[in-house]
C-alpha positions as a Markdown table, in Angstrom:
| # | Residue | x | y | z |
|---|---|---|---|---|
| 1 | Met | 172.5 | 62.8 | 249.3 |
| 2 | Ser | 172.4 | 59.2 | 249.3 |
| 3 | Asn | 170.6 | 59.2 | 245.8 |
| 4 | Ile | 173.5 | 61.3 | 244.7 |
| 5 | Leu | 175.7 | 58.9 | 245.8 |
| 6 | Thr | 174.3 | 56.2 | 244.6 |
| 7 | Glu | 174.4 | 57.9 | 241.1 |
| 8 | Leu | 178.3 | 58.6 | 241.6 |
| 9 | Lys | 178.7 | 54.5 | 242.0 |
| 10 | Asn | 176.7 | 53.3 | 239.2 |
| 11 | Lys | 178.6 | 52.5 | 236.3 |
| 12 | Lys | 175.8 | 51.4 | 233.9 |
| 13 | His | 174.7 | 54.9 | 232.7 |
| 14 | Lys | 173.3 | 54.9 | 229.3 |
| 15 | Arg | 175.0 | 57.2 | 226.4 |
| 16 | Tyr | 173.7 | 60.2 | 226.1 |
| 17 | Leu | 175.5 | 63.5 | 224.4 |
| 18 | Gly | 172.3 | 65.7 | 224.4 |
| 19 | Gly | 173.1 | 68.5 | 222.0 |
| 20 | Met | 176.2 | 66.9 | 220.8 |
| 21 | Asp | 174.0 | 64.0 | 219.2 |
| 22 | Phe | 173.4 | 66.9 | 216.5 |
| 23 | Phe | 176.6 | 66.6 | 215.0 |
| 24 | Arg | 175.7 | 63.0 | 214.0 |
| 25 | Tyr | 172.9 | 63.9 | 211.6 |
| 26 | Val | 174.7 | 67.2 | 210.3 |
| 27 | Gly | 175.4 | 66.2 | 206.2 |
| 28 | Pro | 172.2 | 65.7 | 204.4 |
| 29 | Gly | 171.0 | 69.3 | 204.7 |
| 30 | Leu | 174.5 | 70.6 | 203.6 |
| 31 | Leu | 174.5 | 68.4 | 200.9 |
| 32 | Val | 171.3 | 69.9 | 199.6 |
| 33 | Thr | 172.8 | 73.3 | 200.7 |
| 34 | Ile | 175.6 | 73.2 | 197.7 |
| 35 | Gly | 172.6 | 72.8 | 195.2 |
| 36 | Phe | 171.5 | 76.2 | 196.0 |
| 37 | Ile | 174.8 | 78.1 | 196.0 |
| 38 | Asp | 175.7 | 76.4 | 192.5 |
| 39 | Pro | 177.1 | 78.5 | 189.6 |
| 40 | Gly | 173.3 | 78.9 | 188.2 |
| 41 | Asn | 173.1 | 80.8 | 191.5 |
| 42 | Trp | 175.8 | 82.9 | 190.8 |
| 43 | Ala | 174.8 | 84.0 | 187.6 |
| 44 | Ser | 171.2 | 84.8 | 189.3 |
| 45 | Asn | 172.5 | 86.9 | 192.1 |
| 46 | Phe | 175.4 | 88.6 | 190.4 |
| 47 | Ala | 173.0 | 89.8 | 187.7 |
| 48 | Ala | 170.2 | 90.7 | 190.4 |
| 49 | Gly | 172.5 | 92.5 | 192.7 |
| 50 | Ser | 174.6 | 94.5 | 189.3 |
| 51 | Glu | 171.4 | 95.4 | 187.9 |
| 52 | Phe | 169.0 | 96.1 | 190.5 |
| 53 | Gly | 171.1 | 96.7 | 193.7 |
| 54 | Tyr | 169.6 | 95.4 | 197.0 |
| 55 | Ala | 166.2 | 95.3 | 195.6 |
| 56 | Leu | 165.8 | 91.5 | 195.0 |
| 57 | Leu | 167.2 | 90.3 | 198.4 |
| 58 | Trp | 164.1 | 89.3 | 199.4 |
| 59 | Val | 163.5 | 86.7 | 196.8 |
| 60 | Ile | 166.4 | 84.9 | 198.7 |
| 61 | Thr | 164.5 | 85.0 | 201.7 |
| 62 | Leu | 161.6 | 84.0 | 200.3 |
| 63 | Gly | 163.2 | 81.2 | 198.7 |
| 64 | Thr | 164.9 | 80.0 | 201.8 |
| 65 | Val | 162.0 | 80.2 | 203.6 |
| 66 | Met | 160.1 | 77.8 | 200.9 |
| 67 | Leu | 163.0 | 75.7 | 201.1 |
| 68 | Ile | 163.2 | 75.2 | 204.6 |
| 69 | Ile | 159.2 | 74.1 | 204.5 |
| 70 | Leu | 159.8 | 71.8 | 201.4 |
| 71 | Gln | 163.1 | 70.2 | 202.2 |
| 72 | His | 161.9 | 69.3 | 206.0 |
| 73 | Asn | 158.9 | 67.7 | 204.2 |
| 74 | Val | 160.2 | 65.6 | 201.7 |
| 75 | Ala | 162.9 | 64.4 | 204.3 |
| 76 | His | 160.0 | 63.4 | 206.4 |
| 77 | Leu | 159.1 | 61.2 | 203.2 |
| 78 | Gly | 162.3 | 59.0 | 203.3 |
| 79 | Ile | 162.5 | 58.9 | 207.0 |
| 80 | Val | 159.5 | 57.5 | 207.4 |
| 81 | Thr | 158.7 | 55.6 | 204.4 |
| 82 | Gly | 162.2 | 54.8 | 203.5 |
| 83 | Leu | 161.4 | 55.6 | 200.1 |
| 84 | Cys | 163.3 | 58.9 | 198.0 |
| 85 | Leu | 160.2 | 60.9 | 196.2 |
| 86 | Ser | 161.0 | 59.1 | 192.9 |
| 87 | Glu | 160.4 | 55.8 | 194.4 |
| 88 | Ala | 157.3 | 56.7 | 196.3 |
| 89 | Ala | 155.7 | 58.2 | 193.1 |
| 90 | Thr | 156.5 | 55.0 | 191.3 |
| 91 | Gln | 154.9 | 52.9 | 194.0 |
| 92 | Tyr | 151.8 | 55.0 | 195.0 |
| 93 | Cys | 150.9 | 57.0 | 191.9 |
| 94 | Pro | 149.5 | 55.9 | 188.5 |
| 95 | Lys | 152.2 | 55.9 | 185.5 |
| 96 | Trp | 150.7 | 58.7 | 183.8 |
| 97 | Val | 150.9 | 61.0 | 186.7 |
| 98 | Ser | 154.4 | 59.7 | 188.0 |
| 99 | Arg | 156.4 | 59.3 | 184.7 |
| 100 | Pro | 155.9 | 62.8 | 183.2 |
| 101 | Ile | 156.9 | 64.3 | 186.4 |
| 102 | Gln | 159.9 | 61.9 | 186.8 |
| 103 | Ile | 160.9 | 62.8 | 183.2 |
| 104 | Ser | 160.5 | 66.6 | 183.7 |
| 105 | Ala | 162.7 | 66.1 | 186.4 |
| 106 | Met | 165.3 | 64.2 | 184.8 |
| 107 | Cys | 164.9 | 67.4 | 182.4 |
| 108 | Ala | 165.5 | 69.7 | 185.6 |
| 109 | Ser | 168.4 | 67.5 | 186.6 |
| 110 | Ile | 169.9 | 67.8 | 183.1 |
| 111 | Ser | 169.5 | 71.8 | 183.0 |
| 112 | Thr | 171.2 | 71.9 | 186.5 |
| 113 | Ser | 174.0 | 69.6 | 185.5 |
| 114 | Leu | 174.6 | 72.2 | 182.4 |
| 115 | Ala | 174.8 | 74.8 | 184.6 |
| 116 | Glu | 177.2 | 73.1 | 187.4 |
| 117 | Ile | 179.5 | 71.9 | 184.5 |
| 118 | Ile | 179.7 | 75.5 | 182.9 |
| 119 | Gly | 180.7 | 77.2 | 186.1 |
| 120 | Gly | 183.5 | 75.0 | 186.9 |
| 121 | Ala | 184.6 | 75.4 | 183.1 |
| 122 | Ile | 184.1 | 79.2 | 183.7 |
| 123 | Ala | 186.1 | 79.1 | 187.1 |
| 124 | Leu | 188.8 | 77.0 | 185.1 |
| 125 | Glu | 188.9 | 79.6 | 182.5 |
| 126 | Met | 189.3 | 82.4 | 185.2 |
| 127 | Leu | 192.2 | 80.8 | 186.8 |
| 128 | Leu | 194.3 | 78.7 | 184.2 |
| 129 | Asp | 193.2 | 80.2 | 180.9 |
| 130 | Ile | 191.0 | 76.7 | 179.9 |
| 131 | Pro | 188.7 | 77.3 | 177.2 |
| 132 | Ile | 185.0 | 76.6 | 177.9 |
| 133 | Ile | 184.7 | 73.5 | 176.4 |
| 134 | Trp | 187.8 | 72.0 | 177.7 |
| 135 | Gly | 186.9 | 73.1 | 181.0 |
| 136 | Ser | 183.6 | 71.7 | 180.8 |
| 137 | Ile | 185.0 | 68.1 | 179.9 |
| 138 | Leu | 187.7 | 68.0 | 182.4 |
| 139 | Thr | 184.7 | 69.2 | 185.1 |
| 140 | Thr | 182.6 | 66.3 | 184.1 |
| 141 | Ile | 185.5 | 63.5 | 184.0 |
| 142 | Phe | 186.7 | 64.6 | 187.4 |
| 143 | Val | 183.1 | 64.8 | 189.0 |
| 144 | Phe | 182.6 | 61.1 | 187.3 |
| 145 | Ile | 185.6 | 60.0 | 189.4 |
| 146 | Met | 184.4 | 61.3 | 192.2 |
| 147 | Leu | 181.0 | 59.6 | 192.0 |
| 148 | Phe | 182.0 | 56.3 | 191.1 |
| 149 | Thr | 185.0 | 55.9 | 193.1 |
| 150 | Asn | 184.3 | 57.6 | 196.6 |
| 151 | Ser | 181.9 | 56.2 | 199.1 |
| 152 | Tyr | 178.7 | 58.6 | 200.0 |
| 153 | Lys | 180.3 | 59.2 | 203.1 |
| 154 | Lys | 183.7 | 60.7 | 201.8 |
| 155 | Ile | 181.8 | 63.1 | 199.3 |
| 156 | Glu | 179.7 | 64.0 | 202.0 |
| 157 | Lys | 182.7 | 65.2 | 203.8 |
| 158 | Ala | 184.3 | 66.6 | 201.0 |
| 159 | Ile | 181.2 | 68.8 | 200.1 |
| 160 | Ile | 180.7 | 70.3 | 203.5 |
| 161 | Ala | 184.3 | 71.5 | 203.3 |
| 162 | Phe | 183.4 | 72.9 | 200.1 |
| 163 | Val | 180.6 | 75.0 | 201.3 |
| 164 | Ser | 182.8 | 75.8 | 204.2 |
| 165 | Val | 185.4 | 77.2 | 201.9 |
| 166 | Ile | 182.8 | 79.4 | 199.7 |
| 167 | Gly | 181.2 | 80.6 | 202.7 |
| 168 | Leu | 184.5 | 82.1 | 204.1 |
| 169 | Ser | 185.6 | 83.4 | 200.5 |
| 170 | Phe | 182.2 | 85.5 | 200.4 |
| 171 | Leu | 182.6 | 86.8 | 204.0 |
| 172 | Tyr | 186.4 | 87.9 | 203.2 |
| 173 | Glu | 185.0 | 89.7 | 200.1 |
| 174 | Leu | 182.2 | 91.3 | 201.9 |
| 175 | Phe | 184.9 | 93.0 | 204.3 |
| 176 | Leu | 186.4 | 94.6 | 201.2 |
| 177 | Val | 183.5 | 96.6 | 200.5 |
| 178 | Asn | 180.8 | 98.8 | 202.0 |
| 179 | Ile | 177.4 | 97.5 | 202.4 |
| 180 | Asp | 174.2 | 100.0 | 202.9 |
| 181 | Trp | 173.1 | 97.8 | 205.6 |
| 182 | Pro | 169.6 | 99.9 | 206.3 |
| 183 | Val | 168.7 | 99.2 | 202.8 |
| 184 | Ala | 170.1 | 95.8 | 202.9 |
| 185 | Ile | 167.8 | 94.8 | 205.6 |
| 186 | Arg | 164.5 | 96.3 | 204.5 |
| 187 | Ser | 165.2 | 94.8 | 200.9 |
| 188 | Trp | 165.4 | 91.2 | 202.7 |
| 189 | Val | 162.0 | 91.5 | 204.0 |
| 190 | Thr | 160.4 | 94.1 | 201.7 |
| 191 | Pro | 159.0 | 92.7 | 198.3 |
| 192 | Thr | 159.6 | 94.9 | 195.4 |
| 193 | Ile | 159.7 | 94.1 | 191.4 |
| 194 | Pro | 161.6 | 96.9 | 189.4 |
| 195 | Lys | 160.7 | 97.1 | 185.8 |
| 196 | Gly | 162.4 | 94.4 | 183.8 |
| 197 | Ser | 163.3 | 92.2 | 186.7 |
| 198 | Met | 160.6 | 89.2 | 186.6 |
| 199 | Ile | 162.8 | 86.9 | 184.6 |
| 200 | Ile | 165.8 | 87.5 | 187.3 |
| 201 | Ile | 162.9 | 87.0 | 190.0 |
| 202 | Met | 162.4 | 83.6 | 188.5 |
| 203 | Ser | 165.7 | 82.7 | 188.1 |
| 204 | Val | 166.7 | 83.6 | 191.5 |
| 205 | Leu | 163.7 | 81.7 | 192.8 |
| 206 | Gly | 164.3 | 78.6 | 190.5 |
| 207 | Ala | 168.2 | 78.9 | 191.8 |
| 208 | Val | 167.1 | 78.6 | 195.1 |
| 209 | Val | 164.2 | 76.5 | 195.0 |
| 210 | Met | 165.5 | 73.1 | 192.8 |
| 211 | Pro | 163.2 | 70.3 | 192.1 |
| 212 | His | 166.2 | 68.2 | 191.9 |
| 213 | Asn | 167.0 | 68.8 | 195.4 |
| 214 | Leu | 163.8 | 67.4 | 196.7 |
| 215 | Phe | 164.2 | 64.2 | 195.0 |
| 216 | Leu | 168.0 | 64.1 | 196.2 |
| 217 | His | 167.1 | 65.3 | 199.9 |
| 218 | Ser | 164.6 | 62.5 | 200.4 |
| 219 | Glu | 167.2 | 60.0 | 199.2 |
| 220 | Ile | 170.1 | 61.0 | 201.2 |
| 221 | Ile | 168.4 | 61.3 | 204.4 |
| 222 | Gln | 168.5 | 57.9 | 204.7 |
| 223 | Ser | 172.2 | 57.5 | 205.1 |
| 224 | His | 172.1 | 57.7 | 208.7 |
| 225 | Glu | 171.1 | 54.0 | 209.7 |
| 226 | Tyr | 168.1 | 53.7 | 212.0 |
| 227 | Asn | 165.6 | 51.2 | 212.3 |
| 228 | Lys | 162.4 | 52.3 | 210.3 |
| 229 | Lys | 160.3 | 50.1 | 212.4 |
| 230 | Asp | 161.0 | 51.6 | 215.8 |
| 231 | Glu | 158.7 | 54.7 | 216.4 |
| 232 | Lys | 161.1 | 56.2 | 218.8 |
| 233 | Gln | 164.2 | 56.3 | 216.6 |
| 234 | Ile | 162.0 | 57.9 | 213.6 |
| 235 | Glu | 161.0 | 60.6 | 216.1 |
| 236 | Arg | 164.6 | 61.2 | 216.9 |
| 237 | Val | 165.9 | 61.3 | 213.2 |
| 238 | Leu | 163.0 | 63.5 | 212.4 |
| 239 | Lys | 163.9 | 66.0 | 215.3 |
| 240 | Tyr | 167.6 | 66.4 | 214.2 |
| 241 | Glu | 166.6 | 66.1 | 210.4 |
| 242 | Phe | 164.9 | 69.7 | 211.0 |
| 243 | Tyr | 167.9 | 71.2 | 212.8 |
| 244 | Asp | 170.0 | 70.2 | 210.1 |
| 245 | Thr | 167.6 | 71.6 | 207.5 |
| 246 | Met | 167.6 | 74.9 | 209.3 |
| 247 | Leu | 171.0 | 75.3 | 210.0 |
| 248 | Ser | 172.1 | 74.1 | 206.1 |
| 249 | Met | 169.3 | 76.5 | 204.5 |
| 250 | Ile | 170.5 | 79.4 | 207.0 |
| 251 | Val | 173.9 | 78.7 | 205.9 |
| 252 | Gly | 172.7 | 78.8 | 202.1 |
| 253 | Trp | 170.6 | 82.2 | 202.7 |
| 254 | Ala | 173.7 | 83.8 | 204.4 |
| 255 | Ile | 175.9 | 82.8 | 200.9 |
| 256 | Asn | 173.5 | 83.5 | 198.4 |
| 257 | Ser | 172.9 | 87.1 | 199.7 |
| 258 | Ala | 176.1 | 87.8 | 200.3 |
| 259 | Met | 176.8 | 87.2 | 196.2 |
| 260 | Ile | 173.8 | 89.8 | 196.0 |
| 261 | Leu | 175.4 | 92.1 | 198.7 |
| 262 | Leu | 178.7 | 92.0 | 196.8 |
| 263 | Ala | 177.4 | 92.5 | 193.5 |
| 264 | Ala | 175.2 | 95.6 | 194.8 |
| 265 | Ala | 178.1 | 97.4 | 196.6 |
| 266 | Thr | 180.6 | 96.8 | 193.8 |
| 267 | Phe | 178.6 | 96.8 | 190.3 |
| 268 | Phe | 175.6 | 98.2 | 191.1 |
| 269 | Gln | 177.3 | 101.2 | 192.8 |
| 270 | Asn | 179.4 | 101.8 | 189.6 |
| 271 | Asn | 176.7 | 101.2 | 187.5 |
| 272 | Ile | 178.2 | 98.3 | 185.6 |
| 273 | Val | 175.7 | 95.3 | 184.7 |
| 274 | Val | 177.3 | 91.9 | 184.8 |
| 275 | Thr | 176.4 | 89.8 | 181.9 |
| 276 | Glu | 179.4 | 87.1 | 182.4 |
| 277 | Leu | 180.9 | 85.7 | 185.6 |
| 278 | Glu | 184.4 | 86.0 | 184.0 |
| 279 | Gln | 183.5 | 89.9 | 183.7 |
| 280 | Ala | 182.7 | 89.6 | 187.4 |
| 281 | Lys | 186.5 | 88.6 | 188.4 |
| 282 | Ser | 188.2 | 90.8 | 186.0 |
| 283 | Leu | 186.2 | 93.6 | 187.5 |
| 284 | Leu | 186.6 | 92.5 | 190.8 |
| 285 | Ser | 190.5 | 93.0 | 190.7 |
| 286 | Pro | 190.5 | 96.8 | 190.2 |
| 287 | Leu | 187.7 | 97.4 | 192.5 |
| 288 | Leu | 188.8 | 95.0 | 195.5 |
| 289 | Gly | 192.3 | 93.6 | 194.4 |
| 290 | Asn | 193.8 | 90.6 | 192.8 |
| 291 | Asn | 193.1 | 88.3 | 195.9 |
| 292 | Ala | 189.2 | 89.1 | 195.6 |
| 293 | Ala | 189.2 | 88.0 | 192.1 |
| 294 | Val | 191.3 | 84.6 | 192.7 |
| 295 | Ile | 189.2 | 84.0 | 195.6 |
| 296 | Phe | 186.0 | 84.5 | 193.7 |
| 297 | Ala | 187.5 | 82.2 | 191.1 |
| 298 | Leu | 188.4 | 79.5 | 193.6 |
| 299 | Ala | 185.2 | 79.6 | 195.3 |
| 300 | Leu | 183.2 | 79.0 | 192.0 |
| 301 | Leu | 185.6 | 76.1 | 191.2 |
| 302 | Met | 184.1 | 74.4 | 194.3 |
| 303 | Ala | 180.7 | 75.3 | 193.8 |
| 304 | Gly | 180.5 | 74.1 | 190.3 |
| 305 | Val | 182.5 | 71.0 | 191.2 |
| 306 | Ser | 180.9 | 69.7 | 194.4 |
| 307 | Ser | 177.0 | 70.8 | 192.8 |
| 308 | Thr | 177.9 | 68.9 | 189.6 |
| 309 | Ile | 178.4 | 66.0 | 192.2 |
| 310 | Thr | 174.8 | 66.4 | 194.0 |
| 311 | Ser | 173.1 | 67.1 | 190.3 |
| 312 | Gly | 174.5 | 63.6 | 189.3 |
| 313 | Met | 173.3 | 61.8 | 192.6 |
| 314 | Ser | 169.9 | 63.6 | 192.3 |
| 315 | Ala | 169.7 | 62.4 | 188.4 |
| 316 | Gly | 171.2 | 58.7 | 189.7 |
| 317 | Ser | 168.1 | 58.7 | 192.3 |
| 318 | Ile | 165.5 | 60.1 | 190.2 |
| 319 | Phe | 166.2 | 57.5 | 187.4 |
| 320 | Ala | 166.5 | 54.5 | 189.9 |
| 321 | Gly | 163.4 | 55.5 | 191.5 |
| 322 | Met | 161.5 | 55.4 | 188.0 |
| 323 | Phe | 162.3 | 51.5 | 188.4 |
| 324 | Asn | 161.3 | 51.4 | 191.9 |
| 325 | Glu | 165.0 | 51.2 | 193.1 |
| 326 | Ser | 167.0 | 53.6 | 195.4 |
| 327 | Tyr | 170.0 | 55.4 | 194.6 |
| 328 | Asn | 173.2 | 53.1 | 194.6 |
| 329 | Ile | 176.1 | 54.2 | 192.8 |
| 330 | Lys | 177.2 | 50.3 | 192.1 |
| 331 | Asp | 173.6 | 49.6 | 190.5 |
| 332 | Ile | 173.1 | 50.1 | 186.8 |
| 333 | His | 170.1 | 52.1 | 187.0 |
| 334 | Ser | 171.7 | 54.8 | 189.0 |
| 335 | Lys | 174.7 | 55.0 | 186.5 |
| 336 | Val | 172.5 | 55.4 | 183.5 |
| 337 | Gly | 170.6 | 58.1 | 185.2 |
| 338 | Ile | 174.0 | 59.9 | 186.1 |
| 339 | Ile | 175.3 | 59.2 | 182.5 |
| 340 | Ile | 172.1 | 60.8 | 181.1 |
| 341 | Ser | 172.0 | 63.8 | 182.8 |
| 342 | Phe | 175.8 | 64.5 | 182.5 |
| 343 | Gly | 175.9 | 63.7 | 179.1 |
| 344 | Ile | 173.0 | 65.5 | 177.7 |
| 345 | Ala | 174.3 | 68.6 | 179.5 |
| 346 | Leu | 178.1 | 68.3 | 178.2 |
| 347 | Leu | 176.3 | 67.7 | 174.8 |
| 348 | Leu | 174.4 | 70.9 | 175.0 |
| 349 | Ile | 177.0 | 73.0 | 176.0 |
| 350 | Phe | 178.9 | 72.6 | 172.9 |
| 351 | Phe | 176.1 | 74.5 | 171.3 |
| 352 | Ile | 175.5 | 77.3 | 173.8 |
| 353 | Gly | 177.2 | 80.5 | 172.4 |
| 354 | Asp | 176.6 | 82.7 | 175.8 |
| 355 | Pro | 177.8 | 80.9 | 178.9 |
| 356 | Phe | 176.2 | 83.4 | 181.5 |
| 357 | Arg | 172.8 | 83.3 | 179.5 |
| 358 | Gly | 173.0 | 79.6 | 179.6 |
| 359 | Leu | 173.2 | 79.6 | 182.9 |
| 360 | Leu | 170.3 | 82.3 | 183.8 |
| 361 | Ile | 168.1 | 80.1 | 181.3 |
| 362 | Ser | 168.9 | 77.1 | 183.0 |
| 363 | Gln | 167.5 | 78.4 | 186.3 |
| 364 | Met | 164.4 | 79.3 | 184.8 |
| 365 | Val | 163.7 | 75.7 | 183.7 |
| 366 | Leu | 164.1 | 74.5 | 187.1 |
| 367 | Ser | 161.4 | 77.3 | 188.2 |
| 368 | Ile | 159.0 | 76.1 | 185.5 |
| 369 | Gln | 159.5 | 72.3 | 186.4 |
| 370 | Leu | 159.2 | 73.2 | 190.4 |
| 371 | Pro | 155.4 | 73.0 | 190.9 |
| 372 | Phe | 155.1 | 69.5 | 189.4 |
| 373 | Thr | 157.6 | 68.5 | 191.8 |
| 374 | Met | 156.1 | 70.4 | 194.8 |
| 375 | Phe | 152.3 | 69.1 | 193.9 |
| 376 | Leu | 153.8 | 65.6 | 193.5 |
| 377 | Gln | 155.4 | 65.8 | 197.0 |
| 378 | Val | 152.6 | 67.4 | 198.7 |
| 379 | Gly | 150.3 | 64.8 | 197.8 |
| 380 | Leu | 152.3 | 62.1 | 198.7 |
| 381 | Thr | 153.3 | 63.3 | 202.1 |
| 382 | Ser | 149.5 | 64.2 | 203.0 |
| 383 | Ser | 148.6 | 60.4 | 202.0 |
| 384 | His | 148.0 | 58.5 | 204.9 |
| 385 | Lys | 148.4 | 55.6 | 203.0 |
| 386 | Val | 151.8 | 56.6 | 202.4 |
| 387 | Met | 152.8 | 58.2 | 205.7 |
| 388 | Gly | 150.7 | 56.9 | 208.1 |
| 389 | Lys | 150.3 | 58.9 | 211.3 |
| 390 | Tyr | 153.1 | 61.1 | 210.1 |
| 391 | Ala | 150.9 | 62.4 | 207.3 |
| 392 | Asn | 150.9 | 66.3 | 206.9 |
| 393 | Ser | 148.2 | 68.5 | 209.4 |
| 394 | Lys | 145.3 | 70.0 | 207.5 |
| 395 | Trp | 147.6 | 73.4 | 208.6 |
| 396 | Ser | 150.8 | 72.1 | 206.9 |
| 397 | Asn | 149.0 | 71.2 | 203.8 |
| 398 | Val | 147.7 | 74.4 | 203.4 |
| 399 | Val | 150.9 | 76.0 | 203.8 |
| 400 | Leu | 152.4 | 73.7 | 201.5 |
| 401 | Tyr | 149.8 | 73.8 | 198.5 |
| 402 | Ser | 149.7 | 77.3 | 199.0 |
| 403 | Leu | 153.5 | 77.5 | 198.2 |
| 404 | Ala | 152.9 | 75.1 | 194.9 |
| 405 | Ile | 150.2 | 77.4 | 193.6 |
| 406 | Thr | 152.3 | 80.7 | 194.3 |
| 407 | Val | 155.2 | 79.4 | 192.4 |
| 408 | Thr | 152.7 | 78.3 | 189.7 |
| 409 | Leu | 151.3 | 81.7 | 189.5 |
| 410 | Leu | 154.6 | 83.3 | 189.5 |
| 411 | Asn | 155.4 | 80.7 | 185.9 |
| 412 | Ile | 152.3 | 81.9 | 184.8 |
| 413 | Ile | 152.9 | 85.6 | 185.0 |
| 414 | Leu | 156.9 | 85.1 | 183.5 |
| 415 | Leu | 155.2 | 83.1 | 180.4 |
| 416 | Phe | 152.8 | 85.6 | 179.5 |
| 417 | Gly | 155.2 | 88.5 | 180.2 |
| 418 | Met | 158.0 | 87.3 | 178.2 |
């Protein structure tokens, strides 16, 4: 009793929020999440759901599990070393190894930017009847303004808001359709490869596990200030990073799954194969009503704008890392990286005849580049020279290298099967 009274009189308790501390660390994971609910994912998921029903839901589950493992691992690199993946490659790898991977990662970023800009343009065409080319230019200009005039924290908050709206939009639309839940639940955990589905599978996988997001996560995880020489603070950031990553990736899994569920319940059931996102919107009107179609277009616009922002940030991070510098929007290397990514992507859009097909192919490009980034990442995070006592355990290396080999084999199967 006397101890309790003494504690009550004590006014020098240290601040400790317990579970509430988690909310101080939420942000980087959700910023990465927007990358795998981008317009490229929309194209892949609606193609998957409309053509194969619920059958390819397992690819979302597989991709999300892979993503949790990979994003958690690369975030450790950023937290422990204070370097993004590109910087670490420059510092610890010979140029003949680092440069080709960094250049290919820039190409993946360009491919991503192309998908994101097209997605925003398609949404503007749906909502305001603006031609794709002009919509692409408007989307790019808006994102440039966002990146060059807003601080990281403001962008982070804006994108978290966008993710929330996108999630609520699909939740609303799922209430309008009849889902065959027993089949959906089986499909989430039972791998099947229907005839002619391999390109879609690789497209969905590439859209979920995006190489540029691995570079981005290792950069933005450092946005939360902490003493990199204080082991207790490092341990604390590592702990909450895992919770942030888990929550964010589950949110992404739910939204990607909702896209396939919606496509399966509306288009597949009516024997309609979606070959354009504009077609998806126009077909939703008679099936689910005008509100569903407008909400679909608004969510796509938010996905396009926000994912273009993160694509630009990743390009800036990759390019700056090639010069052994971290991402900083005021630095010339980061600016040049963003301009290269958006400039080439916008130029390519002028020559794309089929925007939907362009979205699907862009996701395949990501899948092809992914193994190179994965092997680079695992090589760095397993090195005691780089990570010290935080280097991967033998078991972690087995899992990580197995994932990298699996993606490589899938790519080989795809290339020989085309």
